[in-house]
Residue, then its C-alpha position, 0 to 999 in steps of 0.5 A: m354403905k360405904r363398905k359395900l360400895l368399896l367392895s363392889i368397885l374392888a370386885v368390878l375392877p379385876a373383872a374389867l381388867m382380866p379380858l385386857a390381860a388375856q388379850s395381851q397374851i395372845r400373839p397375833e398371827k403372822p401373814p403368810a410369806v409370799q412365794t415368788g418362785p425358786t431362787y437359784k445361786y448358779e447359772g451354767f452356760v454353753g453355746w456357740g461363740y465367735t471372735s475376730i482375730n485382729q492380732v493375726s495379720q492378713s486375717r479378714s475372717g473371724l473364728q467360731g467355736v464353743t463357749a461356756g461359762i458359770t456364774r455365781d449369783w449373790g442377791k438379785y443384781f450381782g454375781l461373779t462370772a467365769q467363761g472360756g472358749h475355744y475358737a478354731w473354725s473360720v467363718t469364711a475361707s479368707n484365713a487360708a493364706i495365713g495358716s490355721p489360727s485358733v484362739d482360746m480364752i479364759l476370762g472372769g469378773p463381776e456381773f450386774h444383772a436386772p430384769l427388764y420385762e417379764r421373761t427378759g433380763l439384761f446383764v453387763h460384765g467386766l472381764l479379765g484373763a488371758v487369750h492364747t493364739g495358736g496355729v500361727n507364728i505369733s509372739p507372745t502366744v498367750s496375752f493378758a486380756g480384758g474387756i466389757g460386755l453386754g447381754m440379754d437372757y430370755n427365760l423359757t422356764p424358771r431354770v432354762a433361758l436363752r442367752l445372747y451377749g457380746d464383748n469387746i476384748g483387748s489383748d496385747f500381741t506383736v504388730t507383725p506375727y513373725q516379729s520376735g519380742y513383745s509389743p505394747h500394741i493392744r488389739w481389740n477383738a469383737h466376741a459374741a456368744l449365743g446359747v442356753v443357760y441352766k440355773f441350779 
């Protein structure tokens, strides 16, 4: 009697444990990955630009021209940006008395950006580089420059956006444009741009 009971227990025990062993070998299915849209690492920008020219004496007008840039994004909030521009057309005719000044800029630095609301995003960047002033007798013709800027993007499609931004760029030119030598005086110039961004 005891032997039959023992055999019955030994027969039931593997039968009870076998479904648990089989269940432990089945890997649960992973939930499907949520697609949030394409991710682009680069942004190219081209558009209209403006800069004041406080380093040129008697100038009461700024210059307009073409500006362009490229940004390499690392993650959602950080990127490195480089931008340049050529400004040679007066906003008004008040520059006629001091020749035909032109300004070229090459600047770059870190950029921090974040979405604001639906299609709109904000960014801020710090820039260092050089500014060249031509068309007038000024010294030095090329100055170290730097500043900070703030801008906004409005996404038309996942790849294309409209961009508006402004900077305050400091550069080191002589107090009087006909004075020889270098000057420690910093001239701050308002800089703005409006254009199109293409992400790739």
